[in-house]
MDAnalysis code that builds the backbone (N, CA, C; Angstrom):
import MDAnalysis as mda
import numpy as np

u = mda.Universe.empty(540, n_residues=180, atom_resindex=np.repeat(np.arange(180), 3), trajectory=True)
u.add_TopologyAttr("name", ["N", "CA", "C"] * 180)
u.add_TopologyAttr("resid", np.arange(1, 181))
u.add_TopologyAttr("resname", ["MET", "GLU", "ILE", "PRO", "GLY", "LEU", "GLY", "SER", "PHE", "THR", "LYS", "ASP", "THR", "HIS", "SER", "GLY", "TRP", "LEU", "VAL", "SER", "ASP", "PRO", "VAL", "GLN", "VAL", "PRO", "VAL", "ILE", "GLY", "GLY", "ARG", "MET", "CYS", "GLN", "PHE", "LEU", "VAL", "LYS", "GLY", "TYR", "GLU", "GLY", "ASP", "SER", "ARG", "ARG", "GLU", "GLU", "PHE", "HIS", "ALA", "ALA", "ILE", "VAL", "ASN", "PHE", "LEU", "SER", "ALA", "SER", "PRO", "SER", "VAL", "LEU", "LYS", "GLU", "VAL", "GLU", "PRO", "HIS", "LEU", "PHE", "GLN", "TYR", "TYR", "ARG", "ASP", "CYS", "CYS", "GLU", "GLY", "LEU", "GLU", "PRO", "GLU", "ASP", "PHE", "GLU", "ASP", "LEU", "GLY", "ILE", "THR", "GLU", "LEU", "GLN", "SER", "PRO", "ALA", "ASP", "VAL", "TRP", "GLN", "TYR", "VAL", "ARG", "LEU", "GLY", "ASN", "ASP", "PRO", "LEU", "VAL", "THR", "ARG", "ARG", "ALA", "TYR", "GLY", "ASP", "HIS", "GLY", "ILE", "TYR", "VAL", "SER", "VAL", "GLU", "CYS", "GLY", "CYS", "ASP", "TRP", "GLU", "GLN", "GLU", "HIS", "GLY", "LEU", "GLN", "ILE", "ILE", "PHE", "LYS", "ASP", "GLY", "LEU", "ARG", "VAL", "ASN", "LYS", "ILE", "GLY", "PRO", "TYR", "ASP", "GLY", "HIS", "VAL", "THR", "ASN", "SER", "ASP", "ALA", "TYR", "GLY", "ASP", "ASP", "PRO", "LEU", "GLU", "ASN", "VAL", "ILE", "TYR", "ARG", "GLN", "VAL", "ARG", "ALA"])
u.atoms.positions = np.array([
    [0.615, -1.268, 0.165],
    [-0.178, -0.086, -0.233],
    [0.597, 1.265, 0.000],
    [0.404, 2.443, -0.817],
    [1.269, 3.563, -0.861],
    [0.324, 4.822, -0.249],
    [1.047, 5.423, 0.580],
    [0.457, 6.588, 0.832],
    [1.255, 8.009, 0.624],
    [0.541, 8.651, -0.069],
    [1.308, 9.957, -0.511],
    [2.207, 10.796, 0.655],
    [3.350, 11.045, 0.360],
    [4.302, 11.682, 1.166],
    [5.326, 10.775, 1.862],
    [4.619, 9.314, 2.020],
    [5.485, 8.380, 2.629],
    [5.999, 7.146, 1.955],
    [5.181, 7.042, 0.794],
    [5.503, 5.867, 0.185],
    [5.174, 4.400, 0.300],
    [5.686, 3.373, 0.565],
    [5.055, 2.201, 0.869],
    [4.878, 1.716, 2.079],
    [4.329, 1.086, 2.364],
    [3.522, 0.563, 3.801],
    [3.210, -0.782, 3.814],
    [3.897, -1.551, 4.741],
    [3.461, -2.971, 5.257],
    [2.369, -2.971, 6.346],
    [1.606, -3.927, 6.351],
    [0.674, -4.021, 7.672],
    [1.309, -4.724, 8.700],
    [1.450, -4.161, 9.784],
    [1.701, -4.987, 10.864],
    [0.579, -6.181, 11.531],
    [1.018, -7.436, 11.508],
    [0.011, -8.363, 11.833],
    [-0.529, -8.321, 13.067],
    [0.523, -7.684, 14.158],
    [0.034, -7.751, 15.407],
    [-0.916, -6.872, 15.761],
    [-0.895, -5.422, 15.308],
    [-1.486, -4.267, 15.676],
    [-2.998, -3.911, 14.253],
    [-2.332, -4.470, 13.027],
    [-3.329, -3.998, 12.228],
    [-2.726, -2.765, 11.339],
    [-1.894, -1.780, 12.234],
    [-1.656, -0.894, 11.841],
    [-0.789, -0.835, 10.495],
    [-0.706, 0.433, 9.687],
    [0.403, 0.620, 8.577],
    [1.521, 0.821, 8.991],
    [3.057, 0.121, 8.771],
    [4.157, 0.814, 9.064],
    [4.651, 1.034, 8.010],
    [5.744, 2.302, 7.840],
    [6.338, 3.094, 6.652],
    [7.738, 2.353, 6.927],
    [8.321, 2.551, 5.509],
    [9.776, 2.519, 5.645],
    [10.520, 3.594, 6.547],
    [11.500, 3.471, 7.108],
    [12.204, 4.876, 7.590],
    [12.394, 5.864, 6.493],
    [11.859, 6.968, 7.237],
    [11.849, 8.283, 6.401],
    [12.478, 9.524, 7.640],
    [12.991, 10.365, 6.957],
    [13.624, 11.218, 7.697],
    [12.733, 12.555, 8.313],
    [12.791, 12.714, 9.466],
    [11.873, 13.785, 9.883],
    [12.584, 14.809, 10.427],
    [12.495, 16.143, 9.935],
    [13.009, 17.094, 10.399],
    [12.845, 17.740, 11.891],
    [11.239, 17.572, 12.084],
    [10.983, 18.372, 13.427],
    [11.589, 17.577, 14.487],
    [11.836, 16.338, 14.528],
    [12.555, 15.697, 15.561],
    [13.987, 15.453, 15.313],
    [14.660, 16.582, 14.545],
    [16.308, 16.522, 14.782],
    [16.426, 15.813, 13.424],
    [15.861, 15.494, 12.572],
    [16.287, 14.795, 11.161],
    [16.453, 13.468, 11.395],
    [15.945, 12.589, 12.315],
    [15.888, 11.316, 12.568],
    [15.212, 10.507, 11.748],
    [15.597, 9.287, 11.311],
    [14.943, 8.344, 10.599],
    [13.716, 7.714, 11.476],
    [12.675, 7.673, 10.906],
    [11.258, 7.114, 11.705],
    [10.543, 6.370, 11.126],
    [10.211, 5.536, 11.720],
    [9.103, 4.636, 10.691],
    [7.621, 5.045, 11.274],
    [6.831, 5.444, 10.371],
    [5.553, 6.166, 10.626],
    [4.763, 4.730, 10.794],
    [3.766, 4.814, 11.983],
    [2.756, 4.239, 12.220],
    [1.464, 4.581, 11.915],
    [0.503, 4.061, 11.112],
    [-0.713, 4.743, 10.552],
    [-1.957, 3.819, 11.089],
    [-2.904, 4.570, 11.878],
    [-4.004, 3.399, 12.462],
    [-5.122, 4.337, 11.822],
    [-6.268, 3.189, 11.282],
    [-7.235, 3.523, 10.724],
    [-7.528, 4.103, 9.654],
    [-6.241, 4.050, 8.617],
    [-6.300, 4.668, 7.058],
    [-6.873, 3.779, 6.287],
    [-6.875, 2.599, 6.314],
    [-7.516, 1.818, 5.227],
    [-8.905, 2.101, 5.131],
    [-9.680, 2.098, 6.323],
    [-11.185, 2.134, 6.199],
    [-11.915, 3.410, 6.408],
    [-10.782, 4.352, 6.126],
    [-11.241, 5.783, 6.502],
    [-11.656, 6.309, 5.189],
    [-12.761, 7.160, 5.076],
    [-13.552, 7.603, 3.890],
    [-12.764, 8.998, 3.539],
    [-11.885, 9.850, 4.317],
    [-11.009, 11.017, 4.004],
    [-9.888, 10.641, 4.380],
    [-9.215, 9.926, 3.458],
    [-7.820, 9.378, 3.429],
    [-6.927, 10.588, 3.462],
    [-7.335, 11.881, 2.593],
    [-6.509, 12.945, 2.018],
    [-6.500, 13.796, 3.473],
    [-7.012, 13.689, 4.434],
    [-6.676, 14.287, 5.579],
    [-5.600, 13.848, 6.333],
    [-5.277, 12.337, 6.408],
    [-3.805, 11.887, 6.403],
    [-2.848, 12.173, 6.057],
    [-3.253, 12.325, 4.763],
    [-1.928, 12.856, 3.759],
    [-1.544, 14.025, 4.205],
    [-2.448, 15.018, 4.297],
    [-2.331, 16.239, 4.626],
    [-1.173, 16.522, 5.975],
    [-1.796, 15.736, 7.059],
    [-1.165, 15.694, 8.217],
    [0.266, 15.346, 8.056],
    [0.563, 13.973, 7.375],
    [1.611, 13.579, 7.089],
    [2.639, 14.588, 6.362],
    [2.264, 15.405, 5.637],
    [3.122, 16.157, 4.595],
    [3.503, 17.149, 5.729],
    [2.417, 17.937, 6.485],
    [2.483, 18.934, 7.218],
    [3.720, 18.560, 8.263],
    [3.568, 17.279, 8.865],
    [4.301, 16.734, 9.887],
    [5.988, 16.731, 9.363],
    [6.189, 16.582, 8.183],
    [7.260, 15.839, 7.668],
    [7.911, 17.469, 7.104],
    [7.137, 18.546, 7.086],
    [7.874, 19.683, 6.644],
    [7.903, 20.706, 7.856],
    [7.630, 20.341, 9.118],
    [7.752, 20.878, 10.289],
    [9.064, 21.208, 10.536],
    [9.605, 22.429, 11.110],
    [10.936, 22.585, 11.374],
    [11.014, 22.382, 13.208],
    [12.163, 22.215, 13.825],
    [12.410, 22.139, 15.128],
    [11.786, 23.256, 15.936],
    [11.650, 24.240, 15.159],
    [11.202, 25.372, 15.958],
    [9.466, 25.122, 16.522],
    [9.028, 24.357, 15.784],
    [7.740, 23.797, 16.220],
    [7.853, 23.344, 17.851],
    [8.802, 22.958, 18.091],
    [9.209, 22.120, 19.208],
    [9.686, 23.236, 20.388],
    [10.482, 23.893, 19.881],
    [11.151, 25.411, 20.504],
    [9.780, 26.205, 21.309],
    [8.743, 26.386, 20.377],
    [7.721, 26.810, 20.951],
    [6.963, 26.410, 22.023],
    [7.079, 25.036, 22.131],
    [6.309, 24.701, 23.461],
    [7.272, 24.354, 24.577],
    [8.712, 24.616, 24.696],
    [9.578, 24.532, 25.711],
    [8.905, 25.045, 26.856],
    [8.341, 26.285, 27.158],
    [7.759, 26.475, 28.466],
    [6.605, 25.523, 29.095],
    [5.919, 24.687, 28.001],
    [5.013, 23.872, 28.353],
    [5.692, 22.261, 29.196],
    [6.610, 22.334, 28.478],
    [7.532, 20.915, 28.725],
    [8.648, 21.168, 29.901],
    [8.807, 22.375, 29.973],
    [9.511, 22.711, 31.304],
    [8.770, 22.721, 32.674],
    [7.393, 23.203, 32.207],
    [6.396, 22.939, 33.441],
    [6.295, 21.489, 34.040],
    [6.052, 20.702, 32.779],
    [5.974, 19.234, 33.117],
    [7.333, 18.945, 33.782],
    [8.475, 19.093, 33.478],
    [9.590, 18.626, 34.280],
    [9.565, 19.465, 35.692],
    [8.968, 20.701, 35.776],
    [9.010, 21.121, 37.060],
    [8.163, 20.592, 38.077],
    [6.873, 20.234, 37.451],
    [5.863, 19.293, 38.278],
    [6.269, 18.072, 38.605],
    [7.060, 17.495, 37.719],
    [7.716, 15.828, 38.147],
    [8.438, 15.996, 38.885],
    [9.372, 16.932, 39.212],
    [10.382, 16.992, 40.054],
    [10.096, 17.868, 41.509],
    [9.004, 18.376, 41.336],
    [8.686, 19.047, 42.721],
    [8.800, 18.071, 44.016],
    [9.577, 19.030, 44.872],
    [9.699, 18.030, 46.033],
    [10.858, 17.050, 46.012],
    [11.744, 16.816, 44.807],
    [12.924, 16.259, 45.069],
    [13.979, 16.665, 45.856],
    [14.750, 16.061, 46.373],
    [15.694, 16.354, 47.205],
    [17.004, 16.112, 46.023],
    [18.217, 17.123, 46.602],
    [19.263, 16.730, 45.487],
    [19.737, 15.674, 45.328],
    [19.523, 14.549, 45.975],
    [20.128, 13.297, 45.832],
    [19.017, 12.401, 44.593],
    [17.850, 12.913, 44.853],
    [16.805, 12.101, 43.991],
    [17.278, 12.717, 42.533],
    [17.670, 13.936, 42.366],
    [18.011, 14.421, 41.084],
    [19.134, 13.666, 40.580],
    [20.292, 13.211, 41.471],
    [21.310, 12.532, 41.309],
    [20.905, 11.104, 40.737],
    [20.063, 10.615, 41.564],
    [19.448, 9.201, 41.190],
    [19.012, 9.075, 39.945],
    [18.364, 10.077, 39.339],
    [17.572, 10.077, 38.046],
    [18.546, 10.291, 36.941],
    [19.809, 10.805, 37.557],
    [20.842, 11.215, 36.321],
    [20.504, 12.337, 35.754],
    [19.774, 13.460, 36.620],
    [19.815, 14.802, 35.940],
    [19.922, 15.779, 36.951],
    [20.033, 17.067, 36.287],
    [20.265, 18.218, 37.329],
    [18.937, 19.286, 37.514],
    [18.675, 20.048, 38.393],
    [17.786, 20.926, 38.626],
    [18.070, 21.841, 37.550],
    [17.156, 21.950, 36.649],
    [17.238, 22.674, 35.567],
    [16.600, 24.261, 36.010],
    [17.181, 25.553, 35.380],
    [16.393, 26.643, 35.520],
    [16.076, 27.434, 34.075],
    [16.328, 26.752, 33.087],
    [15.691, 27.316, 31.727],
    [14.973, 26.404, 30.908],
    [13.960, 26.818, 30.521],
    [13.176, 25.702, 29.506],
    [13.689, 25.497, 28.268],
    [14.817, 25.897, 27.719],
    [15.874, 25.419, 26.579],
    [16.710, 24.148, 27.181],
    [16.881, 24.026, 28.447],
    [17.966, 22.972, 28.703],
    [16.987, 21.702, 29.226],
    [15.716, 21.772, 29.032],
    [15.118, 20.440, 29.365],
    [15.003, 19.358, 27.851],
    [15.423, 19.824, 27.252],
    [15.501, 18.871, 25.948],
    [16.691, 17.883, 26.149],
    [17.680, 18.316, 27.172],
    [18.964, 17.024, 26.966],
    [18.527, 16.090, 27.917],
    [17.287, 16.069, 28.496],
    [16.716, 14.949, 29.134],
    [15.730, 14.179, 28.538],
    [15.615, 14.484, 27.279],
    [14.825, 14.012, 26.211],
    [14.835, 13.258, 25.228],
    [14.436, 12.104, 25.095],
    [14.391, 11.016, 23.969],
    [13.573, 10.924, 22.923],
    [13.460, 11.452, 22.105],
    [12.606, 11.853, 21.028],
    [11.926, 10.300, 20.415],
    [11.159, 9.932, 20.129],
    [10.599, 8.712, 19.683],
    [10.853, 8.326, 18.165],
    [11.029, 7.472, 17.875],
    [11.242, 6.920, 16.279],
    [9.789, 6.359, 15.847],
    [9.001, 6.242, 16.101],
    [7.764, 5.797, 15.201],
    [6.449, 6.889, 15.901],
    [6.346, 7.775, 14.844],
    [5.273, 8.791, 15.108],
    [3.968, 7.876, 14.491],
    [2.934, 8.012, 15.132],
    [1.864, 7.573, 15.205],
    [0.639, 8.501, 14.641],
    [0.107, 8.109, 13.446],
    [-0.762, 8.870, 12.806],
    [-2.225, 8.390, 12.870],
    [-3.119, 9.138, 13.355],
    [-4.278, 8.388, 13.854],
    [-5.375, 9.399, 13.868],
    [-6.762, 9.233, 13.635],
    [-7.890, 10.188, 13.703],
    [-8.370, 9.882, 15.084],
    [-8.608, 11.239, 15.490],
    [-9.418, 11.377, 16.965],
    [-10.646, 10.959, 16.894],
    [-11.034, 9.867, 17.954],
    [-12.081, 9.374, 17.983],
    [-13.425, 10.473, 18.771],
    [-12.974, 11.673, 19.194],
    [-14.037, 12.540, 19.432],
    [-13.707, 13.985, 19.089],
    [-14.719, 14.851, 19.611],
    [-14.445, 16.057, 19.112],
    [-14.256, 16.449, 17.468],
    [-13.065, 17.052, 17.158],
    [-13.269, 17.275, 15.821],
    [-12.731, 16.114, 14.780],
    [-12.525, 15.234, 15.306],
    [-12.358, 13.723, 14.646],
    [-11.002, 14.372, 13.410],
    [-10.139, 15.055, 13.869],
    [-9.097, 15.087, 13.084],
    [-8.201, 14.500, 13.204],
    [-6.759, 14.649, 12.286],
    [-5.799, 13.795, 12.376],
    [-4.721, 14.351, 13.203],
    [-4.247, 13.551, 14.075],
    [-3.184, 13.796, 15.192],
    [-2.005, 12.913, 15.016],
    [-0.722, 13.353, 14.985],
    [0.517, 12.705, 15.246],
    [0.755, 12.614, 16.569],
    [1.098, 11.476, 17.127],
    [1.695, 11.218, 18.403],
    [3.192, 10.889, 18.568],
    [4.087, 11.478, 19.192],
    [5.269, 10.927, 19.387],
    [5.613, 10.404, 20.726],
    [5.896, 9.198, 20.868],
    [5.995, 8.840, 22.566],
    [7.338, 8.776, 22.531],
    [7.936, 9.623, 23.656],
    [9.376, 9.837, 24.048],
    [9.530, 9.365, 25.328],
    [10.782, 9.036, 25.524],
    [11.556, 8.726, 27.014],
    [11.944, 10.498, 27.705],
    [11.841, 10.239, 28.785],
    [12.617, 11.727, 29.381],
    [12.893, 11.151, 30.797],
    [13.985, 11.396, 31.327],
    [14.729, 11.160, 32.443],
    [14.100, 11.449, 33.648],
    [13.230, 12.408, 33.651],
    [12.457, 13.013, 34.857],
    [11.325, 12.227, 34.864],
    [10.780, 11.352, 34.183],
    [9.400, 10.748, 34.578],
    [9.490, 9.340, 33.667],
    [10.148, 8.347, 34.259],
    [10.734, 7.097, 33.638],
    [9.401, 6.428, 33.372],
    [8.375, 6.385, 34.201],
    [7.456, 5.359, 34.222],
    [6.243, 5.907, 32.962],
    [6.092, 6.976, 32.977],
    [5.060, 7.403, 31.946],
    [5.633, 8.306, 31.036],
    [6.910, 8.449, 31.015],
    [7.450, 9.266, 29.630],
    [6.966, 10.457, 29.319],
    [6.735, 10.893, 27.876],
    [6.651, 11.847, 27.611],
    [5.775, 11.968, 25.975],
    [4.614, 12.133, 25.914],
    [4.061, 12.285, 24.577],
    [3.687, 13.655, 24.134],
    [4.034, 13.889, 22.811],
    [4.052, 14.999, 22.344],
    [3.048, 14.923, 21.334],
    [2.147, 15.724, 21.043],
    [0.824, 15.474, 19.911],
    [0.958, 16.452, 19.124],
    [0.964, 16.376, 17.903],
    [0.578, 17.487, 16.491],
    [-0.586, 17.319, 15.852],
    [-1.517, 18.534, 16.281],
    [-2.812, 18.650, 15.608],
    [-2.363, 18.942, 14.065],
    [-2.982, 18.084, 13.420],
    [-2.888, 18.053, 11.951],
    [-1.359, 18.108, 11.301],
    [-0.182, 17.743, 12.247],
    [0.726, 17.657, 11.855],
    [1.615, 18.802, 11.810],
    [0.905, 19.988, 12.333],
    [1.355, 21.297, 12.140],
    [1.880, 21.797, 13.611],
    [1.273, 21.991, 14.559],
    [1.758, 22.464, 15.741],
    [1.279, 21.379, 16.984],
    [2.258, 21.802, 17.889],
    [1.800, 21.020, 19.111],
    [0.554, 21.340, 20.015],
    [-0.051, 20.230, 20.007],
    [-1.380, 20.753, 20.900],
    [-1.534, 20.006, 22.341],
    [-0.663, 19.138, 22.369],
    [-0.569, 18.307, 23.855],
    [0.744, 17.852, 24.271],
    [1.198, 18.062, 25.456],
    [2.601, 17.664, 26.108],
    [2.190, 17.024, 27.250],
    [2.964, 15.948, 27.834],
    [2.678, 15.601, 29.033],
    [3.093, 13.823, 29.159],
    [2.427, 13.347, 30.267],
    [3.052, 11.905, 30.306],
    [2.129, 11.157, 29.351],
    [2.697, 10.148, 28.879],
    [1.842, 9.239, 27.800],
    [0.778, 8.702, 28.430],
    [-0.506, 8.887, 27.942],
    [-1.605, 8.233, 28.159],
    [-2.379, 8.021, 26.954],
    [-2.115, 7.942, 25.728],
    [-2.650, 7.451, 24.572],
    [-4.010, 8.249, 24.099],
    [-4.296, 9.395, 24.666],
    [-5.246, 10.438, 24.117],
    [-4.286, 11.604, 23.369],
    [-4.791, 12.075, 22.434],
    [-4.374, 13.072, 21.615],
    [-4.860, 14.503, 21.960],
    [-5.829, 14.596, 22.585],
    [-6.054, 15.920, 23.545],
    [-6.264, 16.126, 24.957],
    [-5.851, 16.946, 25.728],
    [-6.285, 16.983, 27.021],
    [-7.576, 16.979, 27.346],
    [-8.899, 17.313, 26.270],
    [-10.115, 17.218, 26.722],
    [-10.565, 15.795, 26.684],
    [-9.739, 15.130, 25.865],
    [-10.132, 13.598, 25.763],
    [-9.521, 13.021, 27.108],
    [-8.404, 13.122, 27.043],
    [-7.690, 12.563, 28.289],
    [-8.370, 12.780, 29.622],
    [-9.057, 13.853, 29.963],
    [-9.535, 14.169, 31.278],
    [-11.346, 14.242, 30.944],
    [-11.897, 14.128, 29.728],
    [-13.040, 14.383, 29.668],
    [-13.759, 15.713, 30.062],
    [-13.160, 16.490, 29.570],
    [-13.177, 17.854, 30.107],
    [-13.145, 18.969, 28.829],
    [-14.191, 19.419, 28.312],
    [-13.953, 19.971, 26.926],
    [-13.400, 21.462, 26.950],
    [-13.342, 22.160, 28.061],
    [-12.588, 23.318, 28.298],
    [-11.175, 22.801, 28.147],
    [-10.697, 21.554, 28.039],
    [-9.343, 21.549, 28.162],
    [-8.799, 21.133, 26.823],
    [-9.693, 21.474, 25.776],
    [-9.529, 21.313, 24.461],
    [-8.244, 22.122, 23.850],
    [-8.115, 23.150, 24.243],
    [-6.857, 24.007, 23.617],
    [-5.554, 24.032, 24.708],
    [-5.555, 23.126, 25.601],
    [-4.552, 23.120, 26.614],
    [-3.502, 22.474, 26.366],
    [-2.341, 22.814, 25.978],
    [-1.365, 22.266, 25.553],
    [-0.771, 21.158, 26.844],
    [-0.573, 21.585, 28.232],
    [0.098, 21.059, 28.957],
    [-0.946, 21.162, 30.511],
    [-1.560, 20.117, 30.691],
    [-2.248, 20.235, 32.092],
    [-1.430, 19.688, 33.218],
    [-1.358, 20.526, 34.348],
    [-0.615, 20.147, 35.488],
    [-0.993, 18.696, 35.827],
    [-0.175, 17.964, 36.203],
    [-0.063, 16.455, 36.187],
    [-0.101, 16.178, 37.902],
    [0.574, 17.125, 38.664],
    [0.323, 17.185, 40.282],
    [-0.207, 18.334, 40.678],
    [-0.762, 18.301, 41.722],
    [-1.371, 19.467, 42.180],
    [-0.545, 20.341, 43.626],
])
């Protein structure tokens, strides 16, 4: 099967998702990634998948720079109350600047392209990442229409905070505080 912008795909027998050959992705530092595409085959509006994929492939790393304050807040919330030895155990330092947070993030290699089940039913690209300050839940970065980041936080499988928390006013909230 061919998907415009990405080329040929194979079907993963376990998940049923489509898997691309590796392709370079500038927004995540030019890394080679295999795209996972969920729900494409039975979708009547495949052109929306195509547009989101092209958008994501043309996005620059500046898209991530724009959301550094949200990512930094996630780091700060997770590290709140840690003692100096706790930082040492995690292999991180206490950061003072949002730009420094990326040194503790491992961007994912398998962007997942899927249609949102609720709300706008748009196409979203999810990048599951590792981060040293939250080793259990990691970091999920979601791109609405492949263009801009609309959600950052622990990996929960949802593409918006309104879906994750069942709360419509959170529709445009990029980061929702995880600890009160």
